[in-house]
TORZA-331507 format. One line per 8 residues: number of its first residue (from 1); their letters; for each residue y, z, x of N, C-alpha, C, CB. Coordinates in pm, whole numbers. Glycine has a CB too. Example, Ala and Ser with C-alpha at 12.3 -4.5 7.8 and 13.67 -1.06 7.14 Angstrom:
<recs>
1> AS> -569:780:1319:-450:780:1230:-330:780:1320:-447:905:1131 | -225:708:1285:-106:714:1367:3:787:1290:-60:572:1408
</recs>
This chain:
<recs>
1> MLKHLLTP> 1627:2143:3773:1651:2239:3882:1521:2281:3950:1722:2362:3829 | 1418:2311:3868:1290:2351:3924:1183:2245:3898:1246:2485:3865 | 1225:2128:3858:1132:2028:3809:1023:1995:3911:1206:1902:3772 | 1060:1977:4038:960:1935:4137:863:2047:4170:1027:1887:4263 | 899:2173:4138:809:2284:4162:720:2311:4042:887:2409:4196 | 769:2282:3923:697:2319:3803:599:2212:3759:794:2348:3694 | 526:2159:3854:414:2068:3828:305:2105:3927:457:1917:3841 | 178:2086:3890:71:2118:3984:84:2034:4111:-66:2097:3919
9> IRIYSKRM> 90:2097:4227:101:2026:4353:3:2083:4453:243:2033:4408 | -27:2005:4554:-115:2050:4661:-41:2044:4793:-245:1966:4666 | -61:2144:4873:-1:2146:5006:-114:2174:5105:115:2253:5017 | -152:2074:5179:-267:2089:5269:-226:2117:5413:-352:1965:5265 | -107:2076:5451:-64:2091:5590:-20:2233:5619:49:1995:5621 | -62:2286:5734:-17:2417:5777:114:2406:5854:-125:2485:5863 | 158:2286:5879:283:2266:5951:395:2255:5850:276:2140:6042 | 474:2359:5840:580:2363:5741:713:2320:5803:592:2503:5680
17> SDKFVSTS> 807:2284:5719:937:2238:5766:1024:2353:5813:1008:2159:5657 | 1135:2320:5877:1231:2421:5919:1346:2432:5820:1286:2389:6059 | 1326:2378:5701:1431:2375:5601:1486:2514:5570:1380:2311:5474 | 1396:2614:5570:1439:2746:5529:1427:2849:5641:1358:2791:5411 | 1442:2808:5765:1439:2904:5874:1551:3005:5855:1451:2833:6011 | 1517:3132:5861:1618:3237:5840:1713:3241:5958:1551:3374:5820 | 1841:3239:5930:1942:3243:6035:2003:3381:6049:2051:3142:6006 | 1962:3475:5965:2016:3610:5970:1903:3710:5991:2093:3643:5841
25> TWTWKELK> 1934:3819:6056:1835:3923:6080:1823:4011:5956:1871:4007:6203 | 1702:4023:5907:1678:4109:5793:1674:4254:5836:1547:4070:5722 | 1726:4341:5754:1712:4484:5775:1655:4545:5647:1848:4551:5814 | 1584:4655:5661:1529:4721:5544:1539:4872:5561:1383:4678:5520 | 1532:4941:5450:1532:5086:5454:1433:5141:5353:1673:5142:5427 | 1388:5262:5379:1291:5327:5292:1363:5390:5173:1212:5434:5371 | 1304:5374:5054:1357:5434:4932:1250:5519:4864:1409:5325:4835 | 1296:5616:4786:1207:5694:4701:1268:5703:4562:1182:5835:4761
33> FEVPWGHI> 1192:5661:4463:1235:5671:4324:1165:5790:4260:1205:5538:4244 | 1241:5885:4212:1182:6006:4155:1113:5976:4022:1289:6112:4135 | 992:6030:4009:915:6021:3884:863:6161:3854:796:5916:3895 | 816:6188:3732:778:6325:3695:674:6390:3787:725:6324:3556 | 587:6312:3848:482:6370:3932:513:6360:4082:350:6302:3903 | 629:6308:4117:663:6294:4259:761:6181:4281:537:6271:4341 | 716:6077:4353:806:5965:4380:728:5835:4394:888:5991:4506 | 797:5725:4371:747:5592:4402:823:5544:4524:764:5493:4279
41> AAKSWGDP> 751:5516:4631:813:5472:4756:836:5322:4752:724:5510:4877 | 934:5276:4828:965:5133:4831:1037:5097:4960:1052:5095:4710 | 1033:4969:4992:1111:4913:5101:1221:4826:5039:1021:4830:5201 | 1344:4852:5079:1458:4776:5028:1506:4683:5138:1572:4871:4981 | 1499:4553:5111:1538:4450:5208:1670:4387:5164:1427:4342:5222 | 1764:4374:5257:1889:4305:5227:1993:4396:5163:1862:4189:5138 | 2100:4335:5118:2216:4406:5064:2198:4430:4914:2345:4326:5091 | 2201:4556:4871:2187:4585:4727:2295:4519:4642:2191:4734:4705
49> ASKLKVMC> 2407:4481:4702:2514:4415:4627:2488:4267:4605:2645:4433:4698 | 2381:4214:4664:2350:4072:4651:2324:4035:4505:2228:4036:4738 | 2356:3911:4472:2343:3865:4334:2197:3846:4293:2418:3735:4315 | 2115:3790:4382:1977:3759:4349:1887:3878:4380:1930:3634:4427 | 1825:3934:4277:1737:4051:4290:1591:4007:4277:1772:4158:4181 | 1507:4062:4362:1365:4027:4360:1281:4155:4367:1329:3932:4478 | 1185:4167:4278:1092:4279:4277:955:4232:4326:1082:4341:4134 | 905:4296:4432:774:4263:4487:673:4373:4451:782:4244:4640
57> IHGWLDNA> 559:4331:4400:452:4425:4367:324:4377:4435:432:4439:4212 | 263:4464:4510:143:4431:4588:16:4435:4504:129:4526:4706 | -95:4400:4566:-224:4400:4500:-296:4534:4510:-311:4293:4557 | -412:4541:4447:-494:4663:4442:-532:4709:4582:-621:4638:4358 | -510:4837:4610:-541:4904:4736:-452:4861:4853:-685:4878:4771 | -355:4772:4828:-259:4734:4933:-136:4823:4921:-220:4582:4921 | -25:4779:4973:100:4855:4964:218:4761:4987:101:4973:5067 | 339:4817:4993:459:4735:5006:461:4653:5134:581:4823:5002
65> GSFDHLIP> 383:4694:5235:374:4617:5359:312:4480:5340:295:4694:5459 | 256:4455:5223:195:4326:5192:294:4211:5208:139:4326:5051 | 424:4241:5197:526:4136:5205:604:4139:5337:622:4150:5088 | 561:4223:5430:634:4240:5557:638:4114:5642:571:4350:5636 | 538:4029:5632:534:3909:5715:608:3792:5650:390:3869:5742 | 621:3795:5518:685:3684:5446:836:3701:5436:626:3671:5308 | 882:3818:5397:1025:3837:5370:1114:3801:5489:1050:3981:5331 | 1080:3841:5613:1169:3807:5725:1182:3657:5750:1118:3872:5851
73> LLPNKDLH> 1092:3576:5694:1098:3431:5711:1191:3365:5609:959:3372:5700 | 1232:3439:5507:1317:3383:5403:1464:3390:5445:1297:3458:5270 | 1546:3299:5395:1689:3304:5425:1751:3432:5368:1762:3180:5369 | 1825:3502:5451:1891:3624:5405:2028:3585:5350:1904:3730:5522 | 2027:3525:5231:2149:3471:5171:2166:3530:5031:2145:3316:5164 | 2247:3635:5022:2278:3695:4893:2150:3732:4818:2363:3599:4809 | 2058:3797:4891:1926:3828:4837:1891:3974:4861:1819:3736:4899 | 1854:4045:4756:1811:4184:4766:1669:4195:4714:1907:4279:4688
81> IIAIDLPG> 1578:4246:4797:1437:4255:4762:1391:4400:4764:1351:4170:4858 | 1324:4442:4659:1262:4574:4654:1110:4553:4648:1313:4658:4530 | 1039:4607:4746:892:4601:4748:842:4744:4730:838:4537:4881 | 773:4770:4621:731:4906:4590:587:4932:4634:744:4933:4441 | 558:5060:4657:421:5110:4667:383:5161:4529:405:5223:4777 | 287:5100:4464:243:5152:4335:191:5295:4352:134:5061:4274 | 200:5378:4249:148:5515:4260:4:5517:4311:156:5585:4125 | -22:5610:4403:-154:5620:4462:-177:5524:4576:-256:5597:4359
89> HGLSSHRP> -77:5441:4606:-85:5345:4716:24:5376:4819:-70:5200:4663 | -1:5341:4944:101:5353:5046:161:5492:5054:210:5255:5022 | 293:5499:5051:365:5626:5065:404:5688:4932:488:5605:5148 | 361:5628:4822:394:5682:4689:305:5802:4657:379:5574:4582 | 358:5889:4570:281:6006:4526:159:5963:4446:369:6100:4442 | 55:6044:4454:-63:6022:4373:-36:6073:4231:-188:6092:4435 | -111:6021:4135:-100:6071:3999:-144:6218:3996:-187:5986:3901 | -103:6294:3893:-142:6434:3884:-294:6449:3871:-73:6500:3765
97> PGFNQVFV> -349:6563:3911:-493:6588:3894:-533:6573:3748:-531:6730:3945 | -648:6513:3725:-697:6494:3589:-643:6370:3521:-664:6613:3507 | -553:6299:3587:-493:6178:3530:-591:6062:3542:-358:6143:3600 | -608:5988:3434:-697:5873:3434:-616:5744:3432:-794:5878:3313 | -619:5671:3542:-537:5550:3558:-582:5438:3465:-543:5503:3702 | -484:5378:3396:-509:5255:3320:-404:5153:3362:-504:5281:3165 | -435:5027:3342:-350:4918:3392:-206:4929:3343:-409:4785:3350 | -188:4960:3215:-53:4959:3159:36:5068:3220:-59:4977:3008
105> DYVVDVRR> -25:5169:3282:56:5271:3349:141:5208:3460:-34:5382:3408 | 86:5106:3526:162:5038:3630:283:4965:3572:72:4939:3705 | 269:4913:3451:382:4848:3385:491:4951:3358:338:4779:3253 | 450:5071:3317:545:5180:3296:615:5215:3427:474:5305:3237 | 538:5219:3536:596:5251:3668:706:5152:3706:487:5252:3775 | 679:5024:3684:779:4921:3716:902:4941:3628:720:4779:3695 | 879:4972:3502:993:4995:3412:1079:5112:3460:943:5021:3269 | 1014:5218:3508:1088:5333:3561:1177:5290:3677:991:5444:3607
113> VVNILDWK> 1123:5212:3769:1199:5168:3886:1315:5078:3845:1107:5095:3985 | 1288:4985:3755:1393:4894:3709:1506:4973:3643:1336:4791:3609 | 1471:5074:3564:1574:5156:3499:1658:5233:3600:1508:5255:3401 | 1591:5286:3704:1664:5360:3806:1758:5267:3883:1567:5429:3903 | 1710:5147:3915:1793:5049:3985:1904:4994:3896:1706:4935:4036 | 1883:5004:3766:1975:4947:3668:1989:4796:3685:2113:5014:3680 | 1875:4733:3713:1873:4588:3726:1871:4525:3586:1750:4540:3809 | 1965:4438:3560:1970:4368:3432:1890:4239:3436:2115:4337:3394
121> HFTFMCHS> 1889:4173:3554:1815:4049:3572:1753:4048:3711:1908:3925:3551 | 1629:4004:3719:1565:3993:3850:1446:3898:3840:1519:4132:3902 | 1397:3859:3957:1280:3772:3966:1164:3850:4026:1311:3647:4052 | 1044:3824:3977:924:3886:4033:867:3796:4144:818:3910:3922 | 825:3858:4255:745:3791:4358:630:3887:4389:830:3756:4489 | 513:3855:4336:404:3954:4336:271:3891:4376:392:4018:4198 | 178:3980:4415:48:3936:4462:-65:4002:4383:31:3966:4611 | -161:3922:4340:-288:3970:4283:-264:4066:4166:-371:4039:4392
129> MGANIAGV> -309:4192:4176:-288:4285:4066:-140:4301:4035:-348:4421:4099 | -56:4296:4138:88:4304:4115:137:4188:4030:163:4306:4247 | 78:4069:4050:112:3952:3969:72:3974:3824:44:3825:4024 | -44:4037:3803:-89:4066:3667:7:4163:3596:-231:4125:3669 | 53:4263:3671:149:4359:3617:277:4288:3577:178:4471:3719 | 325:4202:3666:449:4128:3639:435:4039:3516:489:4044:3761 | 320:3976:3501:298:3889:3386:313:3964:3254:161:3827:3393 | 254:4084:3246:264:4164:3124:407:4214:3106:166:4284:3130
137> YSVLFPEN> 470:4262:3212:606:4313:3203:702:4207:3150:653:4362:3341 | 685:4084:3197:779:3977:3159:775:3947:3010:748:3850:3237 | 662:3973:2945:651:3952:2801:713:4069:2724:504:3935:2761 | 698:4191:2778:753:4308:2711:906:4316:2724:691:4435:2767 | 957:4272:2839:1100:4283:2867:1156:4151:2920:1127:4396:2967 | 1149:4046:2840:1194:3914:2887:1343:3909:2919:1164:3810:2782 | 1419:4001:2860:1563:4002:2886:1595:4044:3030:1632:4095:2789 | 1500:4109:3097:1519:4154:3235:1480:4048:3338:1438:4278:3260
145> VDNLLLIE> 1383:3965:3302:1316:3880:3401:1371:3738:3398:1164:3879:3377 | 1407:3687:3515:1454:3548:3525:1336:3453:3536:1548:3531:3645 | 1255:3469:3640:1138:3385:3663:1034:3464:3742:1177:3253:3738 | 915:3407:3757:807:3477:3826:740:3386:3928:703:3528:3724 | 733:3433:4053:658:3367:4160:538:3456:4187:747:3344:4290 | 421:3410:4147:301:3493:4151:198:3433:4245:242:3509:4012 | 146:3514:4334:48:3470:4433:-90:3522:4394:86:3519:4575 | -181:3431:4362:-321:3465:4333:-336:3562:4216:-384:3526:4457
153> GILPLYNY> -261:3538:4111:-275:3621:3991:-174:3580:3886:-257:3769:4025 | -197:3625:3763:-101:3604:3654:-128:3702:3540:-109:3458:3601 | -254:3717:3501:-297:3815:3402:-440:3856:3439:-289:3757:3255 | -482:3978:3407:-617:4025:3446:-729:3967:3362:-623:4175:3439 | -731:3835:3352:-833:3770:3269:-972:3769:3335:-791:3628:3239 | -978:3798:3467:-1109:3804:3532:-1170:3944:3518:-1096:3765:3681 | -1097:4033:3453:-1143:4172:3442:-1132:4223:3299:-1063:4261:3535 | -1137:4131:3203:-1123:4172:3064:-1257:4222:3008:-1069:4056:2979
161> IKQGDMIS> -1249:4288:2894:-1371:4337:2828:-1432:4223:2747:-1339:4459:2737 | -1552:4185:2784:-1622:4079:2711:-1679:4135:2582:-1734:4016:2799 | -1691:4050:2483:-1745:4091:2354:-1884:4152:2370:-1749:3972:2257 | -1903:4270:2315:-2031:4338:2325:-2042:4433:2442:-2139:4237:2334 | -1943:4431:2533:-1949:4516:2653:-1868:4644:2641:-1901:4439:2772 | -1794:4661:2531:-1700:4772:2520:-1767:4908:2540:-1632:4769:2386 | -1879:4933:2472:-1941:5065:2476:-1991:5098:2616:-2056:5072:2376 | -2062:5004:2678:-2117:5032:2811:-2006:5051:2915:-2210:4919:2854
169> KLKTAVEE> -1903:4968:2906:-1791:4979:3002:-1715:5110:2982:-1694:4858:2987 | -1695:5146:2855:-1622:5268:2825:-1702:5390:2869:-1590:5276:2676 | -1833:5388:2848:-1918:5500:2890:-1909:5520:3041:-2064:5475:2849 | -1917:5411:3116:-1906:5420:3262:-1773:5479:3303:-1924:5283:3326 | -1665:5433:3241:-1531:5481:3275:-1516:5628:3242:-1425:5400:3202 | -1570:5671:3126:-1560:5812:3086:-1639:5900:3183:-1611:5831:2942 | -1758:5856:3221:-1840:5934:3314:-1769:5950:3449:-1977:5868:3334 | -1707:5843:3495:-1633:5850:3621:-1512:5941:3609:-1589:5710:3666
177> AAQTEDKP> -1442:5932:3496:-1322:6013:3477:-1356:6162:3471:-1250:5971:3349 | -1476:6194:3420:-1516:6334:3404:-1568:6396:3534:-1622:6345:3296 | -1590:6314:3634:-1638:6367:3762:-1527:6446:3831:-1687:6253:3854 | -1569:6541:3914:-1470:6620:3988:-1393:6530:4084:-1538:6734:4066 | -1272:6573:4116:-1183:6491:4198:-1166:6549:4338:-1047:6477:4130 | -1258:6635:4380:-1242:6701:4510:-1323:6634:4621:-1283:6846:4498 | -1364:6509:4596:-1434:6436:4699:-1340:6410:4816:-1491:6303:4644 | -1377:6454:4936:-1283:6440:5050:-1276:6297:5100:-1325:6533:5164
185> NRIYTTKE> -1162:6264:5157:-1147:6135:5222:-1231:6130:5349:-999:6108:5256 | -1276:6013:5384:-1343:5997:5512:-1240:6010:5624:-1418:5859:5520 | -1275:6083:5727:-1185:6105:5840:-1227:6017:5957:-1184:6254:5882 | -1130:5948:6015:-1155:5862:6130:-1093:5926:6253:-1097:5719:6108 | -1161:5915:6365:-1114:5979:6489:-986:5915:6538:-1221:5969:6597 | -977:5783:6527:-858:5712:6572:-806:5622:6460:-889:5629:6698 | -680:5583:6471:-623:5490:6374:-691:5355:6383:-472:5475:6395 | -734:5317:6503:-804:5190:6523:-931:5186:6439:-837:5169:6671
193> EAIQRIMQ> -1004:5298:6429:-1124:5302:6347:-1090:5276:6201:-1195:5438:6363 | -979:5332:6155:-937:5311:6017:-900:5164:5994:-818:5403:5981 | -833:5104:6091:-796:4962:6080:-921:4875:6073:-707:4919:6199 | -1020:4908:6155:-1146:4834:6151:-1213:4846:6014:-1241:4884:6261 | -1202:4965:5954:-1261:4985:5822:-1189:4901:5716:-1257:5134:5783 | -1056:4889:5730:-979:4804:5638:-1031:4661:5645:-828:4808:5671 | -1054:4612:5766:-1100:4475:5784:-1243:4457:5733:-1092:4437:5931 | -1326:4559:5749:-1462:4551:5697:-1463:4548:5545:-1546:4668:5748
201> GNFELTRD> -1372:4625:5485:-1366:4632:5339:-1301:4511:5276:-1292:4755:5298 | -1220:4440:5353:-1154:4320:5302:-1161:4211:5407:-1006:4350:5262 | -1262:4127:5396:-1288:4025:5498:-1180:3918:5502:-1422:3960:5472 | -1091:3916:5404:-987:3813:5400:-859:3855:5472:-954:3779:5257 | -860:3973:5534:-744:4018:5609:-761:3989:5758:-720:4168:5586 | -658:3933:5820:-659:3920:5965:-631:4057:6025:-553:3815:6013 | -652:4068:6156:-625:4195:6222:-477:4233:6211:-667:4189:6370 | -388:4137:6232:-245:4165:6221:-209:4215:6081:-163:4039:6255
209> AAITLAKR> -271:4154:5979:-245:4195:5841:-294:4337:5818:-313:4098:5742 | -413:4368:5870:-468:4503:5853:-381:4607:5922:-611:4509:5909 | -330:4574:6040:-241:4665:6112:-114:4692:6032:-206:4608:6252 | -60:4586:5972:62:4601:5892:38:4689:5770:112:4464:5847 | -72:4668:5699:-102:4751:5583:-129:4896:5622:-221:4695:5507 | -184:4914:5742:-216:5049:5789:-92:5133:5816:-300:5041:5914 | 21:5068:5838:145:5142:5865:181:5234:5749:260:5046:5892 | 151:5190:5627:178:5271:5509:49:5322:5446:258:5191:5407
217> GVKQNKTG> -61:5262:5483:-187:5292:5417:-278:5388:5489:-259:5169:5396 | -244:5425:5612:-325:5520:5689:-235:5632:5738:-396:5449:5810 | -279:5754:5722:-199:5870:5763:-280:5961:5855:-150:5949:5640 | -209:6035:5939:-274:6132:6027:-271:6268:5958:-203:6139:6166 | -385:6336:5956:-391:6465:5888:-359:6580:5984:-529:6486:5826 | -366:6702:5934:-327:6819:6012:-418:6846:6130:-324:6941:5923 | -541:6797:6124:-636:6820:6233:-631:6711:6339:-777:6830:6177 | -544:6610:6318:-531:6502:6416:-613:6380:6384:-569:6552:6549
225> GFEFARDI> -695:6387:6280:-774:6272:6240:-692:6178:6153:-899:6315:6166 | -752:6065:6116:-682:5964:6035:-760:5937:5907:-663:5832:6116 | -688:5915:5798:-751:5887:5669:-662:5794:5588:-777:6018:5592 | -722:5732:5487:-644:5643:5402:-552:5725:5314:-736:5555:5316 | -429:5676:5297:-329:5746:5216:-352:5725:5067:-190:5701:5254 | -426:5624:5031:-440:5589:4889:-523:5693:4814:-505:5452:4875 | -503:5694:4684:-573:5783:4593:-716:5732:4574:-498:5794:4457 | -815:5817:4601:-955:5772:4590:-991:5737:4445:-1050:5881:4642
233> RLKKNSLM> -911:5785:4349:-940:5755:4208:-911:5610:4172:-861:5847:4119 | -843:5537:4261:-811:5397:4232:-936:5312:4216:-724:5340:4342 | -1047:5358:4271:-1171:5280:4264:-1252:5309:4138:-1256:5307:4386 | -1203:5401:4056:-1273:5430:3932:-1243:5322:3828:-1234:5570:3879 | -1337:5304:3737:-1317:5209:3628:-1208:5259:3533:-1448:5185:3552 | -1129:5168:3483:-1022:5203:3390:-1078:5237:3253:-922:5089:3379 | -1014:5335:3188:-1054:5374:3053:-1007:5274:2947:-1001:5512:3020 | -918:5185:2985:-867:5086:2890:-850:4952:2959:-732:5133:2830
241> KFSYSDLI> -908:4849:2899:-891:4714:2947:-861:4623:2829:-1017:4665:3024 | -791:4516:2858:-758:4420:2754:-880:4336:2717:-642:4329:2799 | -882:4287:2595:-980:4187:2555:-925:4050:2592:-1013:4196:2402 | -1010:3950:2590:-967:3814:2620:-859:3768:2523:-1086:3717:2616 | -881:3797:2395:-783:3753:2293:-649:3823:2312:-837:3780:2151 | -652:3950:2355:-527:4022:2383:-447:3950:2492:-557:4168:2426 | -515:3913:2599:-448:3852:2713:-396:3712:2681:-542:3846:2831 | -474:3637:2605:-427:3504:2564:-306:3517:2472:-540:3425:2493
249> DIASKFTK> -306:3619:2387:-190:3643:2302:-66:3676:2385:-219:3757:2202 | -85:3757:2490:25:3788:2582:77:3659:2646:-19:3889:2691 | -17:3577:2694:22:3452:2760:102:3361:2668:-101:3378:2811 | 68:3362:2541:138:3275:2445:283:3317:2426:66:3276:2311 | 316:3439:2471:452:3491:2457:536:3471:2583:448:3638:2421 | 481:3406:2684:560:3379:2805:682:3296:2769:474:3307:2912 | 799:3340:2817:921:3264:2793:992:3225:2922:1016:3344:2705 | 941:3271:3036:1003:3244:3165:917:3148:3246:1025:3375:3242
257> NILVVVAL> 982:3076:3338:907:2987:3427:820:3070:3521:1003:2896:3507 | 695:3033:3530:599:3105:3615:533:3005:3708:492:3181:3530 | 547:3028:3838:479:2947:3938:372:3032:4004:579:2891:4043 | 247:2989:3994:134:3062:4053:90:2989:4180:16:3074:3953 | 89:3060:4290:42:3006:4418:-105:3039:4432:125:3062:4538 | -187:2936:4448:-332:2952:4458:-376:2918:4599:-405:2864:4354 | -453:3006:4661:-503:2983:4797:-631:2902:4794:-526:3118:4870 | -632:2790:4864:-748:2700:4861:-875:2764:4914:-718:2576:4941
265> GGSLKESV> -861:2858:5008:-979:2923:5066:-1000:3064:5018:-969:2923:5214 | -933:3101:4909:-940:3238:4860:-1065:3267:4780:-820:3268:4777 | -1111:3391:4787:-1232:3431:4715:-1211:3429:4563:-1276:3570:4759 | -1086:3437:4519:-1057:3436:4375:-1006:3300:4326:-954:3542:4343 | -1014:3199:4411:-957:3068:4376:-1007:3018:4240:-991:2966:4483 | -1137:3012:4222:-1192:2955:4099:-1153:3039:3978:-1344:2944:4109 | -1154:3172:3996:-1115:3260:3885:-969:3239:3847:-1139:3407:3921 | -882:3232:3948:-740:3214:3921:-714:3079:3854:-659:3225:4051
273> LEIIKSVQ> -779:2973:3902:-760:2841:3841:-810:2839:3697:-833:2734:3924 | -919:2910:3671:-972:2917:3535:-875:2992:3444:-1110:2985:3534 | -814:3096:3497:-715:3172:3420:-596:3084:3387:-670:3299:3497 | -547:3011:3488:-434:2921:3467:-466:2818:3360:-395:2851:3599 | -586:2763:3367:-628:2663:3268:-628:2723:3127:-769:2609:3303 | -679:2845:3113:-682:2910:2982:-541:2937:2931:-762:3041:2988 | -455:2985:3019:-319:3021:2982:-238:2897:2944:-250:3096:3096 | -261:2787:3015:-184:2664:2988:-217:2603:2852:-209:2562:3097
281> QVTDKVHH> -323:2649:2790:-356:2601:2656:-264:2659:2550:-500:2633:2623 | -195:2769:2586:-109:2834:2486:37:2842:2529:-161:2974:2459 | 69:2793:2649:208:2794:2694:233:2682:2793:243:2930:2758 | 357:2633:2795:393:2531:2892:480:2590:3003:467:2415:2823 | 483:2723:3013:568:2790:3111:497:2814:3245:615:2921:3055 | 367:2794:3249:290:2828:3369:250:2702:3446:164:2908:3330 | 282:2701:3575:250:2590:3664:193:2649:3793:376:2501:3692 | 132:2564:3873:74:2619:3996:82:2519:4111:-71:2660:3973
289> CEVPGNHH> 71:2572:4231:56:2490:4351:-54:2551:4435:189:2480:4432 | -113:2472:4522:-224:2518:4604:-187:2506:4752:-352:2436:4575 | -221:2609:4828:-184:2614:4969:-306:2650:5053:-71:2717:4993 | -305:2612:5181:-414:2654:5270:-409:2805:5290:-405:2580:5407 | -525:2865:5305:-529:3009:5329:-623:3078:5231:-391:3068:5319 | -629:3211:5242:-715:3287:5154:-634:3379:5063:-816:3369:5235 | -700:3474:5002:-637:3557:4899:-510:3627:4949:-735:3660:4849 | -504:3661:5077:-386:3726:5135:-304:3628:5218:-429:3846:5221
297> VHLNEPLN> -292:3506:5171:-223:3402:5248:-80:3441:5282:-223:3271:5170 | -10:3508:5191:130:3545:5215:145:3644:5329:191:3603:5089 | 38:3718:5358:39:3818:5465:-25:3763:5592:-34:3946:5421 | -133:3687:5576:-202:3631:5692:-129:3511:5752:-342:3590:5653 | -85:3421:5664:-21:3296:5707:104:3270:5623:-119:3177:5696 | 206:3352:5639:324:3342:5552:397:3209:5558:420:3450:5587 | 384:3135:5670:449:3004:5678:392:2907:5575:433:2946:5819 | 269:2932:5531:208:2844:5433:273:2853:5295:61:2875:5422
305> VRDIVADF> 345:2962:5271:408:2980:5140:560:2994:5149:350:3102:5072 | 614:3002:5270:757:3028:5286:846:2928:5212:793:3026:5433 | 824:2801:5233:911:2699:5172:900:2701:5020:875:2560:5225 | 780:2722:4970:760:2728:4825:837:2844:4766:611:2741:4792 | 826:2959:4832:895:3079:4784:1047:3060:4790:854:3202:4867 | 1097:3011:4903:1241:2991:4918:1294:2890:4817:1274:2945:5061 | 1223:2780:4799:1262:2681:4699:1275:2746:4561:1160:2566:4694 | 1173:2820:4525:1169:2880:4392:1281:2982:4373:1034:2947:4368
313> LFQQDGKL> 1302:3068:4472:1403:3173:4459:1544:3118:4455:1391:3270:4574 | 1574:3025:4545:1712:2982:4559:1751:2867:4466:1738:2941:4699 | 1658:2779:4435:1695:2670:4345:1716:2718:4204:1588:2563:4347 | 1646:2826:4164:1670:2877:4029:1809:2938:4021:1564:2981:3990 | 1865:2975:4135:1998:3035:4136:2106:2932:4169:2002:3150:4238 | 2063:2807:4186:2159:2700:4209:2221:2700:4347:2265:2706:4109 | 2153:2760:4446:2213:2770:4579:2173:2656:4669:2175:2901:4643 | 2059:2590:4643:2013:2483:4732:1989:2357:4650:1884:2526:4808
</recs>
């Protein structure tokens, strides 16, 4: 069923087929999932009664808009997609004051949303840090997850604690956590200035991509200025990181088919390929394909990944 996808393949052409041109107009609505400190915001695409459920999780400092350019290109055929804003991102509430963010908290956040939705089975379609979150979740709750389509990520193996680095890394994280949290956001006179700053901070985003992320990522304050909606604490070092052996042990527990999309021109290409190579030594569930584009290929050039995504989503469900 997935045989032709579950082998390493290369796709060099930017000219994609019309095999999966969407014939239906997608509609979406804003959702809020209540959590103890506020809410997790999300975009709900398609009919909630649809059989095929997909959870989208964005990358670090991005938001649910990360999938706005890709989803409308997919066939709207019995498909329900939830794209969340992780806490501190987009329109979601920030963590409480004094809270120190660690990676596994995001896994808890996803679990909260899944429980509220009462999803028994679903597929992950995630990017970068979101892909890393999905990878860990799928091992903890394999009964929930059908398969995983991951773009430029799988596990945080490029950010693990190296042997001998624990004390220095932990000291840095503790010092950052102990700092006051009243540092004000930078205020921009116009939204355009904020969009320009997004592009300066992430050279792999096109202008259209930056504008899309700004819809949820930039807010106007009471004085009429513009500032980033994200929690400034997201840039602090985490108080807890996995070791290499921890992550390889997690990878060895993969039981679902995982397809990793690697961008040929992405800044993380070599790191992602190295992670895949390490993971494939302990599991036969992980496969990858390579596409033209950079780290945000799904947002910048969604046609480059559309057919791959549609193939993966619908063939696993026996529809195509």
